[in-house]
N, C-alpha and C positions, 0 to 999 in steps of 0.2 A: 732160216731162223726167223721166227715171228716175234715182232715187237709191238706192244701196245703203248701209245703215248696219250696220256690224259692230262690236258692243260686247257684252261679256259681262255688263255691268251692266243687268239687265232693267229696274230702276227708272229708268234713264236712257233706254235704247233705246226702250222702248214709248211713253213720253210724247213723245219726240222724233219718233218715227215718226208719231204722231197729229198733231202740230203741222205737220210737213212735208206730210202729206196734206191738212190743212186749207188749206195755202198753195197747193195745186194740183199738188203733185208726186206721181208714182207711186213709192211707196217699198217696197223689200224690206228685210227685216232678217235678221240672223244673229247668233248668240251665240257662235260658235266660229270660230276662224281657218281651219280646214280647210274648213268649210262655206262660209264667206265667200269663200275662194279659188276654190272650185268654182263659186259663183254668178257671180263675176267672169268666169270663163272661158266660162260658158255663156250669160250674159245680156249685154244691151247697155245699159250705164249711162252717164249723162252726168256723174255725180259719185259718188265713193266717199268715205264718211265712215268712217274706221277708227280704232278704239282701238289704241294702241301695243301694250299687253300683252294678249294673247288666249290662251286655251287652244287647243292644237293647233298653231297657226301664228300668229306675231305679225303685227300690222299692218305693222310695219317690213319683215318678210320678204315679205309680200304685195306691198307697194309695190315693193321691190327686184326681185322676179320680174317684175312688170308692165313696169317700165322696161327690163329686159334684153331684152324682146321688142318694144320700141318702142311699148308700149301707152300712149297719151297721155291717157287719161281723167284729169281732175283728181282729186287726192287731198287730203283735209283730214284731218289727224290730230287726234284728241281724246286728251289724255294728261295725267297728273299730273306728268310729267317737265318741269321748267321751267328747268334750268340751261343755260348757253350751249352746253356740249358736247352736251347732249341735243338742243337745237335744231339744231345743226350736223349731228348724225347723222341727225335726221329729215329735214331739207331735203336732205342729201346722198343720201338714199335715193331721192329723186325726188318727195317730197311738194311740193305747191303751196302749202299753208298749214298752220298749226299753231295749235291753240287749246288753252290750258291749262285743265284742270278745277280748280275749278268755273268756269263761264262764264255770262255773261248770254245768254239765249235770243235776244234780238234781235241781239246781236253775231254769234252763229252764223248766224242767218238772213241777215244782211247779207253775211257771207262766202260763204255758199252762193250768193246771188244774183250776187255779183261773180265767183266762179269759173265759174258757168254762163254768164254774159255773155261772159267772156273765151274760154271754150271754144267757144262758138258763133261768136264772131268769128274765132277761129283756123281753124275749119273752112272759112271763106269767105275766107281770106287771098288777097291778090293774089300773083302769081308771086314766087318767092324773092327776098328782099332781102339783099344782101351789103354789109357796111360794113367799111372797112379803116382802121386806125390803126397806124402803124409796121409791125411785122411780124405783126400780129394781124388776122385776118379773121373776121367773124361772119356766119354764115348764120342769120339770125334765124328764118325760118319753120321751119327744120328743127332749131332749138335745138342748133346745133353750131358750134364755132369751130375755127380752124386757126392753128397757130403753129409755125414752123420744122419743118414736116413732121409735127407732132402733130395728131391729131384729138381735140378736146376736147368731150365731151358735156356739155350743160347742162340744168339743170332749167328750168321755165318762169320762175320768179322770177330765177334767175341770168341767163337770156337777156334778160329785160326790163331788169335792172339793167345788164348789160354794154352793151346797146344804148343806154341812157340815157347812160352814160359816153362811149361812142364817138361819139355824136351831139353831145357837148359837150366835145371835147378841150381840155384846158388851163384849163377853167372850174372855179371852186370850186362844188361842189354840196353844199349843206348837208344835214344829217340831215332837216330838215323837207321840203326839196325832194324828196329821195329817197322819203320816206314818201308824200308827196302824189302822186308820179308812179307809184309801184308799188301803192298801195292806194287803194280807193275812200274817199269821205268816210264817217266813222263806223266805219272798219275799222282805225283806228290800232293797229299792232302793239306788242307789248312791246319795250322798248328793246334787248333782247338780240337781236332778230331781225335788225336791220340789221347788227350786228356779226357775227352768224353768217353772213349772206349774203356779206359782204365777205371774211370769213375763208375761206369755201369757194371763192369766186371767185378769190382770190389763189392758193390752193392749186392750182387748176386751170390758170390762165393764166400763172403765174409760177414755173416750176420752176427748179431750181438752174442758174445760168449764164445765165439770160435776164434782160433788162433789166426793171427794175421799171416797172409801168405804173399801178398804183393807189397814190396817195400820200395819206397821212392828213394832214389839216390840223388840228392839235390843237384840240379844243374846238369845231370848226366843221363839218367834213365831210371831203370827199375831192376830189382833183383827179386827172384821168386823162390819161395820155399820157407820152411821154418828156420829162423835164424836167431842167434843170440847177439848178433852184432849190433852196435849202437851207431848213432849218427845218421840214421835214415829218417 
């Protein structure tokens, strides 16, 4: 498995590279966004670990450019930015996971293993699966949804979350259930991450004039589908 680490903090990048190498990964490093972007274009990587703020070209920009050309290599952001809006922006750029500095090394390694497992599984997916609820259709394998003639591009986590919702219409899905379904054991994300994902997904699948599908159940979780229930 090949991993590219792009971070201008040498005191973080070099030790991290050595640890990943000891774990059995083939690791390349870059300390500049422009160089990192060039490596991404010329090398074949199974995972990209990008710092958000980089000289030359930001990690956010690198991720956005990759997703525009349907580059599906998983991206893990390392950043000091930890507000809800920051997380929304990072996930909306196409990142698959987000780790706030400073972090525990074993947590990073757990997330690396999880992202690589999922990527390997995705590469061997069975033929395209499509799920329909109301007027929304999800093409899970291609990470795209369709609603009222709109094509809705989704990140990996958005696609996983939407599939979980659509496979359980009308059911109350708690925050704990969502975390356990989307993340591996030991990967528990910051509480802001779920809120950020829901906010992004709503923004994409519920534009003005369309029926609301994601319903918040205060203090408990979410319910998906067309509902006439009140109190949400």
